[in-house]
C-alpha positions as CSV (number, residue, x, y, z in Angstrom):
1,X,164.8,-184.3,-4.4
2,X,163.9,-187.1,-1.9
3,X,164.5,-184.7,1.0
4,X,162.3,-182.0,-0.6
5,X,159.5,-184.5,-1.2
6,X,159.7,-185.8,2.3
7,X,159.7,-182.2,3.6
8,X,156.6,-181.4,1.5
9,X,154.9,-184.5,2.8
10,X,155.5,-183.5,6.4
11,X,154.0,-180.0,5.6
12,X,150.9,-181.6,4.0
13,X,150.4,-184.0,7.0
14,X,150.8,-181.0,9.3
15,X,148.2,-179.0,7.4
16,X,145.8,-182.0,7.4
17,X,146.2,-182.3,11.2
18,X,145.6,-178.5,11.6
19,X,142.5,-178.5,9.4
20,X,141.1,-181.5,11.3
21,X,141.7,-179.6,14.6
22,X,139.9,-176.6,13.2
23,X,137.0,-178.7,12.0
24,X,136.7,-180.3,15.4
25,X,136.9,-177.0,17.1
26,X,134.1,-175.6,14.9
27,X,132.1,-178.8,15.7
28,X,132.6,-178.3,19.4
29,X,131.4,-174.7,19.1
30,X,128.3,-175.6,17.1
31,X,127.5,-178.4,19.5
32,X,127.7,-175.9,22.4
33,X,125.4,-173.5,20.6
34,X,122.9,-176.2,19.8
35,X,122.9,-177.4,23.5
36,X,122.5,-173.9,24.7
37,X,119.6,-173.2,22.3
38,X,118.0,-176.5,23.1
39,X,118.2,-175.9,26.8
40,X,116.7,-172.4,26.3
41,X,113.9,-173.8,24.2
42,X,113.1,-176.5,26.8
43,X,113.1,-173.8,29.6
44,X,110.8,-171.5,27.7
45,X,108.5,-174.3,26.5
46,X,108.1,-175.5,30.1
47,X,107.4,-172.0,31.4
48,X,104.9,-171.2,28.7
49,X,103.3,-174.6,28.9
50,X,102.6,-174.1,32.6
51,X,102.0,-170.4,32.5
52,X,99.7,-169.7,29.6
53,X,96.7,-170.9,31.6
54,X,97.5,-168.2,34.2
55,X,96.3,-165.7,31.7
56,X,92.9,-167.4,31.6
57,X,90.2,-167.1,34.2
58,X,87.2,-169.2,34.9
59,X,83.9,-167.4,35.6
60,X,80.4,-168.5,36.7
61,X,77.5,-166.3,35.5
62,X,74.3,-166.6,37.5
63,X,70.8,-165.0,37.8
64,X,71.0,-164.1,41.5
65,X,67.8,-163.2,43.4
66,X,68.8,-160.9,46.3
67,X,66.0,-162.0,48.6
68,X,66.1,-160.2,51.9
69,X,64.5,-163.1,53.8
70,X,67.0,-165.6,52.5
71,X,69.9,-163.3,53.4
72,X,68.3,-162.2,56.7
73,X,69.0,-158.6,55.6
74,X,66.5,-155.7,55.7
75,X,68.8,-152.7,55.5
76,X,72.0,-153.1,53.4
77,X,73.3,-149.8,54.8
78,X,73.3,-151.1,58.4
79,X,76.8,-152.5,59.2
80,X,75.5,-154.7,62.0
81,X,73.0,-156.4,59.7
82,X,75.6,-156.8,57.0
83,X,77.9,-158.6,59.5
84,X,75.1,-161.1,60.4
85,X,73.7,-161.6,56.9
86,X,74.1,-164.7,54.8
87,X,75.3,-163.5,51.4
88,X,76.0,-167.1,50.2
89,X,72.3,-167.9,50.2
90,X,71.6,-166.1,46.8
91,X,74.5,-168.0,45.2
92,X,73.3,-171.4,46.5
93,X,69.7,-170.7,45.4
94,X,70.9,-169.6,41.9
95,X,73.0,-172.8,41.5
96,X,70.2,-175.0,42.9
97,X,67.8,-173.6,40.2
98,X,70.3,-174.6,37.5
99,X,71.0,-178.1,39.0
100,X,67.8,-179.5,40.4
101,X,67.8,-182.2,43.0
102,X,70.2,-180.5,45.4
103,X,68.1,-180.2,48.5
104,X,70.1,-181.3,51.6
105,X,72.4,-178.8,53.3
106,X,75.6,-180.9,52.8
107,X,75.0,-181.1,49.0
108,X,74.2,-177.4,48.9
109,X,77.5,-176.6,50.7
110,X,79.4,-178.6,48.1
111,X,77.5,-176.8,45.4
112,X,78.3,-173.4,46.8
113,X,82.0,-174.3,46.8
114,X,82.0,-174.1,43.0
115,X,82.1,-170.3,43.4
116,X,85.1,-168.6,44.8
117,X,85.2,-167.5,48.4
118,X,84.9,-163.8,47.4
119,X,81.5,-164.3,45.7
120,X,79.6,-163.5,48.9
121,X,81.8,-160.4,49.4
122,X,80.9,-159.3,45.9
123,X,77.2,-159.4,46.7
124,X,77.7,-157.6,50.0
125,X,79.7,-154.8,48.4
126,X,77.1,-154.4,45.6
127,X,74.3,-154.1,48.1
128,X,76.2,-151.7,50.2
129,X,76.8,-149.4,47.2
130,X,73.3,-149.9,45.8
131,X,70.8,-150.7,48.6
132,X,67.9,-150.3,46.1
133,X,68.9,-153.7,44.5
134,X,67.6,-155.6,47.5
135,X,64.8,-158.0,46.5
136,X,65.7,-157.8,42.8
137,X,67.2,-160.3,40.4
138,X,70.6,-159.4,39.0
139,X,72.9,-161.1,36.5
140,X,76.2,-161.4,38.2
141,X,79.5,-163.0,37.1
142,X,81.6,-164.6,39.8
143,X,85.1,-166.0,39.7
144,X,85.0,-169.8,40.0
145,X,86.8,-171.5,42.8
146,X,90.4,-172.4,42.1
147,X,89.6,-176.2,42.1
148,X,86.9,-175.6,39.5
149,X,89.3,-173.5,37.4
150,X,92.0,-176.2,37.5
151,X,89.4,-178.9,36.5
152,X,88.1,-176.8,33.6
153,X,91.5,-176.0,32.2
154,X,93.4,-179.2,33.1
155,X,90.9,-182.0,33.3
156,X,92.8,-184.1,30.7
157,X,96.3,-183.3,32.1
158,X,97.6,-186.1,34.4
159,X,100.1,-183.7,35.9
160,X,97.4,-181.7,37.7
161,X,95.5,-183.3,40.6
162,X,91.8,-182.7,40.4
163,X,90.5,-181.9,43.9
164,X,86.8,-181.9,43.2
165,X,84.5,-184.8,44.2
166,X,82.9,-186.8,41.4
167,X,79.6,-185.1,42.2
168,X,81.2,-181.7,41.9
169,X,82.8,-182.7,38.6
170,X,79.5,-183.7,37.2
171,X,78.0,-180.4,38.3
172,X,80.8,-178.5,36.6
173,X,80.4,-180.4,33.4
174,X,76.7,-179.7,33.4
175,X,77.2,-176.0,34.0
176,X,79.9,-175.9,31.2
177,X,77.4,-177.4,28.8
178,X,74.8,-174.8,29.8
179,X,77.3,-172.0,29.2
180,X,77.2,-170.9,32.9
181,X,80.9,-171.6,33.4
182,X,83.2,-169.9,30.8
183,X,86.8,-169.1,30.4
184,X,88.2,-165.7,29.3
185,X,91.2,-163.5,29.5
186,X,92.4,-163.1,33.1
187,X,92.2,-159.3,33.6
188,X,92.3,-159.9,37.4
189,X,95.9,-160.8,37.1
190,X,96.7,-157.3,35.9
191,X,94.2,-155.3,38.0
192,X,94.6,-156.6,41.6
193,X,97.1,-157.4,44.3
194,X,97.9,-160.8,45.9
195,X,95.2,-163.0,47.4
196,X,94.9,-166.1,49.4
197,X,92.8,-167.6,46.6
198,X,94.6,-168.1,43.2
199,X,91.6,-167.1,41.2
200,X,91.6,-163.6,42.9
201,X,95.4,-163.1,42.9
202,X,96.9,-160.5,40.7
203,X,100.3,-159.1,40.0
204,X,99.6,-155.4,39.9
205,X,100.8,-154.8,43.4
206,X,104.2,-156.4,42.6
207,X,104.5,-154.5,39.3
208,X,103.9,-151.2,41.1
209,X,106.3,-152.2,43.9
210,X,109.0,-153.1,41.3
211,X,108.5,-149.7,39.5
212,X,108.8,-147.7,42.8
213,X,111.9,-149.7,43.8
214,X,113.5,-149.2,40.4
215,X,112.8,-145.4,40.5
216,X,114.7,-145.2,43.8
217,X,117.5,-147.4,42.4
218,X,117.9,-145.3,39.3
219,X,117.8,-141.9,41.1
220,X,120.6,-143.0,43.4
221,X,122.8,-145.4,41.3
222,X,122.9,-143.5,38.0
223,X,124.2,-140.1,39.0
224,X,126.5,-141.5,41.7
225,X,127.9,-144.2,39.4
226,X,128.5,-141.7,36.5
227,X,130.1,-139.1,38.9
228,X,132.4,-141.8,40.4
229,X,133.4,-143.0,36.9
230,X,134.1,-139.5,35.7
231,X,136.2,-138.7,38.8
232,X,138.2,-142.0,38.6
233,X,138.8,-141.7,34.9
234,X,139.4,-138.0,34.4
235,X,140.4,-136.4,37.7
236,X,141.7,-139.0,40.2
237,X,145.5,-139.1,40.5
238,X,147.2,-142.4,39.9
239,X,148.3,-143.6,43.3
240,X,147.8,-146.5,45.7
241,X,144.5,-145.1,47.1
242,X,142.8,-144.9,43.7
243,X,144.2,-148.4,42.8
244,X,142.7,-149.7,46.0
245,X,139.3,-148.1,45.1
246,X,139.4,-149.6,41.6
247,X,140.2,-153.1,42.8
248,X,137.4,-152.9,45.3
249,X,134.9,-151.7,42.7
250,X,135.8,-154.6,40.5
251,X,135.5,-157.0,43.5
252,X,132.1,-155.6,44.5
253,X,130.8,-156.4,41.0
254,X,131.3,-160.1,41.7
255,X,130.0,-160.1,45.3
256,X,126.8,-162.3,45.7
257,X,123.7,-160.2,45.8
258,X,122.6,-161.7,49.2
259,X,125.6,-159.9,50.8
260,X,124.1,-156.6,49.8
261,X,120.8,-157.7,51.4
262,X,122.7,-158.4,54.7
263,X,124.3,-155.0,54.4
264,X,120.9,-153.3,53.9
265,X,119.5,-155.3,56.8
266,X,122.3,-154.2,59.1
267,X,122.7,-150.6,58.1
268,X,119.4,-149.3,56.7
269,X,117.0,-151.3,59.0
270,X,119.2,-152.1,62.0
271,X,121.3,-148.9,62.3
272,X,119.0,-146.2,60.8
273,X,115.7,-147.9,61.8
274,X,114.1,-147.6,58.4
275,X,110.9,-149.6,57.9
276,X,110.9,-153.1,56.4
277,X,109.3,-154.1,53.1
278,X,109.2,-150.6,51.6
279,X,110.4,-149.5,48.1
280,X,112.9,-147.0,49.5
281,X,114.9,-149.6,51.4
282,X,114.7,-152.0,48.5
283,X,115.9,-149.3,46.1
284,X,118.8,-148.4,48.4
285,X,119.9,-152.0,48.6
286,X,119.6,-152.5,44.8
287,X,121.4,-149.2,44.2
288,X,124.4,-150.4,46.2
289,X,124.4,-153.7,44.2
290,X,124.1,-151.9,40.8
291,X,126.7,-149.2,41.4
292,X,129.8,-151.3,40.5
293,X,128.2,-152.3,37.2
294,X,127.3,-148.7,36.3
295,X,130.8,-147.4,37.3
296,X,132.6,-150.1,35.3
297,X,130.5,-149.6,32.2
298,X,130.7,-145.8,32.5
299,X,134.5,-145.9,32.8
300,X,134.7,-148.1,29.7
301,X,132.5,-145.6,27.8
302,X,134.7,-142.7,28.9
303,X,137.8,-144.6,27.8
304,X,136.3,-145.2,24.4
305,X,136.3,-141.5,23.6
306,X,139.4,-140.7,21.5
307,X,142.1,-138.6,23.1
308,X,142.0,-136.3,20.1
309,X,138.6,-135.0,21.3
310,X,140.2,-133.9,24.6
311,X,143.2,-132.5,22.9
312,X,141.2,-130.4,20.5
313,X,139.0,-129.0,23.3
314,X,142.0,-128.1,25.4
315,X,143.7,-126.6,22.3
316,X,141.0,-124.0,22.0
317,X,141.3,-123.1,25.7
318,X,138.6,-125.2,27.4
319,X,139.2,-126.1,31.0
320,X,139.3,-129.7,32.3
321,X,135.8,-129.5,33.6
322,X,134.5,-128.0,30.3
323,X,136.3,-130.8,28.3
324,X,134.6,-133.4,30.4
325,X,131.1,-131.9,30.6
326,X,130.8,-130.5,27.1
327,X,132.7,-133.1,25.0
328,X,133.6,-136.3,26.8
329,X,130.4,-136.9,28.7
330,X,128.0,-136.4,25.7
331,X,130.1,-138.8,23.6
332,X,130.3,-141.4,26.4
333,X,126.6,-141.1,27.4
334,X,125.3,-143.9,25.1
335,X,127.6,-146.4,26.6
336,X,126.7,-145.2,30.1
337,X,123.0,-145.5,29.4
338,X,123.5,-149.0,28.0
339,X,125.4,-150.1,31.1
340,X,122.9,-148.5,33.4
341,X,119.9,-150.2,31.7
342,X,121.7,-153.6,31.9
343,X,122.4,-153.0,35.6
344,X,118.8,-152.0,36.2
345,X,117.6,-155.2,34.4
346,X,119.9,-157.2,36.7
347,X,118.4,-155.4,39.8
348,X,114.9,-156.0,38.6
349,X,115.4,-159.7,38.6
350,X,117.0,-159.9,42.0
351,X,115.2,-161.7,44.9
352,X,117.8,-162.7,47.6
353,X,118.6,-159.2,48.9
354,X,115.0,-158.1,49.0
355,X,114.0,-161.3,51.0
356,X,116.4,-160.2,53.7
357,X,114.9,-156.7,54.1
358,X,111.4,-158.0,54.4
359,X,109.9,-157.5,51.0
360,X,108.5,-161.0,51.1
361,X,105.4,-159.9,53.0
362,X,101.9,-160.8,51.8
363,X,100.7,-157.6,50.2
364,X,97.1,-157.2,49.2
365,X,96.8,-153.5,48.7
366,X,98.5,-151.7,45.8
367,X,101.4,-149.6,47.2
368,X,100.7,-145.8,46.8
369,X,104.1,-144.4,47.8
370,X,107.7,-145.1,48.4
371,X,107.1,-145.8,52.1
372,X,104.1,-148.2,51.6
373,X,104.5,-151.9,52.2
374,X,105.3,-153.5,48.9
375,X,106.7,-156.5,47.2
376,X,108.4,-156.9,43.8
377,X,107.9,-159.2,40.8
378,X,110.7,-161.8,41.6
379,X,109.5,-162.1,45.2
380,X,105.9,-162.5,44.1
381,X,106.9,-165.3,41.8
382,X,108.8,-166.9,44.7
383,X,105.8,-166.7,47.0
384,X,103.5,-168.2,44.4
385,X,105.9,-171.0,43.5
386,X,106.2,-172.1,47.1
387,X,102.4,-172.3,47.6
388,X,100.7,-175.7,47.6
389,X,97.6,-174.8,45.5
390,X,97.7,-175.8,41.8
391,X,96.4,-172.4,40.7
392,X,99.4,-170.6,42.2
393,X,101.8,-172.8,40.2
394,X,100.4,-171.5,36.9
395,X,100.3,-168.0,38.3
396,X,104.0,-168.3,39.2
397,X,104.8,-169.4,35.6
398,X,102.7,-166.5,34.2
399,X,104.6,-164.1,36.5
400,X,107.9,-165.5,35.2
401,X,106.7,-164.8,31.7
402,X,105.8,-161.2,32.6
403,X,109.1,-160.7,34.4
404,X,111.0,-162.1,31.3
405,X,109.1,-159.7,29.1
406,X,110.3,-156.7,31.2
407,X,113.9,-158.0,31.3
408,X,114.0,-158.8,27.5
409,X,112.5,-155.3,26.8
410,X,115.1,-153.6,28.9
411,X,118.0,-155.5,27.3
412,X,116.5,-154.8,23.8
413,X,116.3,-151.1,24.8
414,X,119.9,-151.1,25.8
415,X,120.9,-152.8,22.4
416,X,118.8,-150.3,20.5
417,X,120.3,-147.3,22.3
418,X,123.8,-148.6,21.7
419,X,123.2,-149.0,18.0
420,X,121.3,-145.8,17.7
421,X,123.6,-143.5,19.6
422,X,127.0,-145.0,19.4
423,X,129.8,-143.1,17.5
424,X,132.3,-145.0,15.4
425,X,135.8,-143.5,15.4
């Protein structure tokens, strides 16, 4: 009896130790999840805190008198006269009417700097398109200078340096009180390309460049990846050569993306002489990078199809090609699409390989074809993040938010397709 009680006590102590280990293990797992969620929350809070103001623009609305004498312009259709005209004069006069007492030229120059540098171009383009507006008074809305925008949106934030003089700050406060300076949704961000001035910079060029690059990547990577997966899984003989191919495909999936950039630089640009900074070259490089992911996911989807499907099709006389095309491929397609979308999302967020092939250029015009100079969203964010102006910092955070929206949407689409189309056996 004593031996039995001692044995039972040993078992109880062993169970207690096992339960304590299980509780500790659960605690470690919950702690890891909490740390991961907290880190993710801090990351998103920082990005949103810096980037939400990127979706806000600051404008100045003025009653501008287009005086021909003040602008030294008699004929707006004459290119020589336009090149010599002073299109800043109407802006200075309109601001001087709102803020009396600004008479000397130095003060007027400081006052004119409240309006962005494209204000004069806006008047010039309007007069060139409508010469009859000369010597009339028009209500015009100009984008405020980046320094004014930073002051209006972040005057109370010590993390932002205000680069306006005290006199300019007083003028801005007065114009805000009069309703001349206002903030609204930044439609410029979604309707224009990059610019040297943050208030005029937009992300449309990068979005179009990303879409063109992704089209090239998808057209090349998806059919080639699916065809390679079908051959390796259904038709390739099991020998050392196919084993060598499979090992290299798995290794390529782990190769750093910058290596593919070096490959594209050496082969597509150096050997074939293709132009830099065009979506075609970017798509080719990203297709090479995405191929291993698509091949691996497609092979896994093909393996998930039960052997009974193949056996039933062969039993009624179907050829090997008919079995694959009519039965295996349709059933494996949901998994293939999911893997392809995830691979495309990974390609969309890549920066390093595209930097090496020259897609880091300053692009103002919206690309209109696969051979037009272009940049992509991650590279545009990189360019803005490395700029010194405060306005580009918030634009970079806004660009990250837009890029994350695309990536989350693509991953959500992959999850939805998997749940919607998958077959359970």
